[in-house]
Every structure is written in structure tokens, then in C-alpha cells.
N, C-alpha and C positions, 0 to 999 in steps of 0.2 A: 870305303863306299864312295861312289861317284857323286860329287857335290852337285852336279847339274840336276840330277833327279830331285835332290832336296830342295833346290831353289824352285823348281817347277811345281813341286807339291805345295810349297808355301804360297806361291802365287795363286794356285787353285783354291786354297783355303781362304785367302783374302778375297778372291772373287766371289766365293760363296757367302761370306760374311756380310759383304756390302749390301746386297739386296735385303737380307734379314734386318740389318740395322736400319735401313731406310724404311722398311715396312713398320718396324717398331716405332720409329720417330713419327711416321705418318699417323699411326693409331693414337699415340699419345697426344699429338696435336689435335686430332679430331675430337678426342675425349675432352681436352681442355676447352676447345671451342664450344662443344655441346654444353659443358658445365657452365661456361660463362653465359650462354644464351638462356639456359633453362633454370639456373640457380642464382648465379652472381648478379646478372643484369636485372632479373625480376626483383631480387632482394633489394638492390640499390634503389630501384624505382619505388618499391613499397616504402622504404625508409624515407625517401623524399616526399612521398604522399603523406606519411604520418607526421612529417615535420612541416607540413603546410606548403611544400614545394610542388613542382610539376615533374612528371616523369621525364627521364632523360631520353633523348632521341639520338640517332646517329648524326654524324657530322653534317650530312646533307640536310637533315631536319624534315619534318612533315609540312607540306604546303597545304593551305586550306583546301578542303575537299570540293571538287566540282559537283555541280548538280548532276543527278543521275540521268542518263540518257532516257528520253521519252519512248523510244522505239526499240527497247532491248530485245523484245520477242522477235522482231522482224530482222535483226542483224544477222549477217552471215558470219562465217568463221573468221574471215580476215578482220571484219569490223570488231568482233568480240575480242580478238587478240590485240587489236589496237587499244581498245578501252582497257583491257587487262594490263597492257604495258604502261598506260598512263597511271593506273591505280598503283602498280608496283613502284613507279617513280615517286608517287606521293606517299608511299608506304601505307596505302589503304589495303591492307591484306584481307581483313575480315569485316571492316566497317568503313562507311556506314552501310546499313542493309540495302541491297540492291545496287550498290555502286562501289564494289570492292573487287580486288583481283581474283579471289577464290571463286566468287560467284560467276565472274566472266569466264574463267578457265573451265569451270564445271559445265557451263553452257556450251563451250566449245566441244568438250568431250561428249556432251549429250548429242550434239549435231554430228560430231566426227569422232567416234570412239577410237582411242589409241593415238590421238594427235600428239606427236612427239613434243611440240613446243609447250602445249598445255600440261602434259604429263610431267615433263622436266621442270617446268616452272613451279608446279604444285609441290613436287618433291623437294626442290631447293629452298622454297620459301616457307615450307611447313614449320621449321623451328621458329622463324620470326613471327609467323602468325600465331603459333602456340604461345609465344611470349605475350602477344597482345591479348589473347584470351585469358591468360593468367592475370594480366593487369585488371581485366574486367572482373575476374573472380575476387581479387584482393580489394578492389574498390566497392565490392558488394553490389554491383549492378547485375543481379542474379539473372534476370531475363535476358539481358544482352550477353552475359557470359554463356548461358545455355545455348543461345542461338549460335554463337561463335564456335562452341564445342561441337554442336551438331554439324556445322559447316565443315569443320576439320574432319569429322568422321566420314563425311561424304567423299572427301579427298583421299583419306587414308584410314579406313576403318580399323585396321589391325595395328596401328601405331600405338606403342605402349604409353606414349605421352598422354594420350586421351584418358587412360586409366588414372594417371596422376592428376590431370586437370579435373576429372569428375570427382575424385576423392577430395580435392581441395575445395571444389564448389560445394560438395555435400557438407564438409566440415564448416565452411563459412556460413552456410545456411543454418546449421545447427547452432553455431555460436551466436548468430544474429537473433535466432529464435530465443535462446537462453537469455540474452541480454534484454530483449524486449519483455520477456516474462519477468525478469528481475525488476525492470523499470515499472511494470504494471503492479508487481507485488509491493514495491516501495510506495507507489502512489496510493494503493489501497490502504497500506498501513498508515500513511499520513492522513488519509480521509477518516479512518477509524479513530485516530488520535484526536482529530479535531471534533468529531462527533462525541467522543467520550468526554472531552473537556467541556463541551457545550452542555451535555447532560448533567455533569457534576455541578456546573454553575447554576443550572436551573433547579436542581435539587437543593443546593445550598440556599438559593433565594427563597424557595418554597418553605424550607424549615425556618428560616429567619422570619418570614411572614407569619407562620403559625405561632412561633414563640411571641412575636410582637402582639398578635391578636389575643393570645392567652393572657399576656401580661395586662393588656388593656381591660379584658374581661374581669380579671381579678381585682384590678384597681376600681373598676366601676362597682363591683359587688361590695368591696370594702367600704367605699363611699356611701353606698346605700345603707349598709348595716350601721355605719356611724350616724347617718341621718336618723335612722329609726331609733337608735339608742338615745340620741338627743331629744327626739320627740317624746319618748317614753319618760325620760327624766323631767322634761318640762311639764308633762301631764301630772306626774307625781307631785311636783312642786306646787302646781296650781290647785291641787285638790284641797278642800277645806279639812280642817282637823276632824278626825272621826268622832262622831258622837258616841255616846255610851251604847246606843243600839247598834251602830255600825261596827263598833269594836267587837260586839258580840257575834257579828256575822262572819261567815267563812269567805276566803278568797283563794284564787289559784296562784300558783307560782308565776312570776313575771320575769322575763329575761332582761337582765341589766347589762350584760356584756357578752357579746358573741365572740367567735373566733373563726377565722378563715381556714379551711382545710388545706393541707399541703397536697398539691396534685402529684400523684405518683409519677416518677420519671419515666418508667416504661410505658405507661398509658399515654403520657404526654407525647413521647416520641412516636408512638403508634397512632396518635390522633384519636384515641379512644375516649368515648364519653359514657356516662352512666349516672346512677343515683343510688343512695343508700338510706333506708329508714332505720334510725337509731332509737332504741328505747333506753330510758335511764330514770334514775330516781333523783329528785331534788331534795337534798337534806335540809333540815331546819336552819342550817347555817347558810343556805343558798348555793351550795356546791353540788356537783353531780357525782353520783355513784352508781354502781351496778350498770355500767354502760355496756350495751350489747346490741348486736345487729338483729333487727326484726326481719328485714327483707332487703334485697339488693339486686341490682341488674347492671352489669354482670356480677356474678358471685365472686367474692374473694379478690376483687381488683381494687376497689376503693374502700373496703371495710375498715382497714386499719387507719387510713387517713381520716375517715369520718368519725371514728370513735375517739381518736386523739383530739380532734377539733371539739367535740362535745364535752370531753373531759375538762376543757379550759373554759366552758361556759360558767357564768355567774348569774344567779337568780335572786330576786326577792322571793323568799320562800312562801309557800302557801300557809294560810292561817285558818284556824278553826277556833271559834270563840275567842278570837283575839290572840291566840297563841300560835307561834310558828310550828308547823308540822311538816313531815316528809310527804312528798307527793310524787307520782309517776307521770312521765310525759314521753312523747315521741317527736322526733324531728326528722324531716326528709331533707337530705343534703344533695344538691345537684352537682354533677361534675361535667363540665362541657369545655371543649377546646375552642369554642367561639366560632366554629364553621357555620 
């Protein structure tokens, strides 16, 4: 075979491969640049924001924004292009409102549709402007982020980046709403805990006050009964010796020693009051027997306590013709919490 044809064929193959390889390298480079602008760079900036730093800028850096022109409406195309060029130089792609490159270029297109300078500039700077909008989303400046996304949509409504930005904005809004709700729930829980603690403290103080009042009432009643007993004993001592006629007369049973009833625990806790009329027999020995409830209010609450107290009573028995005899009596016993 003639080797000349072989060499020629190889050269043709190499010539065909070179454009394909160049195209592949260009596509890979474009994808890498886009990934850096839309993923790596915003992520780095967000990490700096989370760490308390400031977002990174290009080597040139952003210069302080100039005041917005006062007569934007009256500007012609050349003047708007000049202002847009200044904004690009200062990297004011989307902000501040009314004084940024995108708004100036969009005004140019409104005055002169299809202007090649404005169209090209919007297309080329779209990725950088989208990065600024993403920063606004990440910083949770929702109103500003929405304004910037709307401005990007006016420049290129079909750009898929808008879908990503809107999804991120919606996710950040939902996250912020959830965090706010969690904070409100925690605040409500703390308030309820404080209120519960205050209520429990008030209830404890109230119960302590009731118990103290009940104890004071019982002490006062015991003191009164003791005084009565002393008076009775003194009267009996002061009485002259009975004559023969007096000895033959009859007398009723006289209480010598009373007893305080035990306040039922359940009634004390409930702050319940009442009374019981107890009937009983005083034996010739001065003790009580056949103790029973005649009437009570409320029923079956203080009955047992009243009967137990009467069972401990001691009397000077009734006499008939000078002889001790059994007699029947009734005693009303009050139960009060002292309120």
C-alpha cells in the first residue's frame, strides 16, 4: 500500500479531532466557571457571613455606591449607558434600588429595544447579578431578595437560575417562619412555667394560712374550755356543805372535763365547716355511754370526730335524793376552719 495516502489520512483525522477537543475543553471551562459563580463562590460567602465575616468581592472590590441620579426619567440612551457602565464598575449589579446596572440597562431597552450594548451587558453580567441575589436570599433580606429576583426576571425571564433562586428564597422564608414559631413556642412555654410556679406558690401560701388559722382557733377553743372547767371547779369548791334538805334534792350532771374533737383531715383540706348534735347518757360514775348522733350538718362528715370527743367527757353525775343516777344529755359541737 502507498504510505503517502496513510499519512494524509492520519493528518485529516488529527485535523478533525482538534476542533472537537477544543470544544470539549471550552465546555468544561464554562461549566467550571458557572459552578464557581453559582455554587462555590456563594457558599464561601455564606460561610464567611456565618462566621461573622464579610462576603468576598473580586480583586477590584466594590466602591461606595454613588447617589442615584435625580433625573433618570429624562436621561437619553447614552446617558443611561454611561450610568450603567459606572454601576458595573462599582459592581452595583442589582442594588441599590434605582441606582444599579440592571435597571439602567433595562431603561435603555425600554427606550431602544434590542440595543446591543444593553443586551450583551445584561447577558454577560447575569451570573454575577444572580450571585448578589443569592447573597440577599442567604442573608434573609427577603424583600430585597425578591426585588432583585424580579429584576433578573425582567432581564432574562427564561433563565433557569431564577427557578433556583426562587426555590432558595421560598426555603429560607419557610425556615425563618419555623424558627420564629419555635421561638414563640419556647417563649409561651416559659411564660406558662412562670405562671404555674406563681399559682403553686399562692396555693401553698393559702393552705399554710388556713392551717395556721385552724390551729389558732383550736388553741383558743381549748383555752376557753380550760377556763370554763376552772370556773366550774371553783364554784364547786366555794359551795357550802349540803344540808340534809339539799342532799335530798336532785341535781343534773355537770361537765368536769371536756375534750376537743379532732378535725377530719379531708374536711380541713377542703375548708369544710359544720356541726353535730350528739346525744349520750351520763353514767352514775360520771362517764358517757350510748353516744349517738342526733343531728348533723353536713351528714357523715364530722359524726365520728364528735362522738369520739364526747366519749372522752367526764361529768359529775346527776343525783336524785342524794344518790348518783344516770341521766341523758345532748351536746352541739361546732366545726369551723376559722374563715
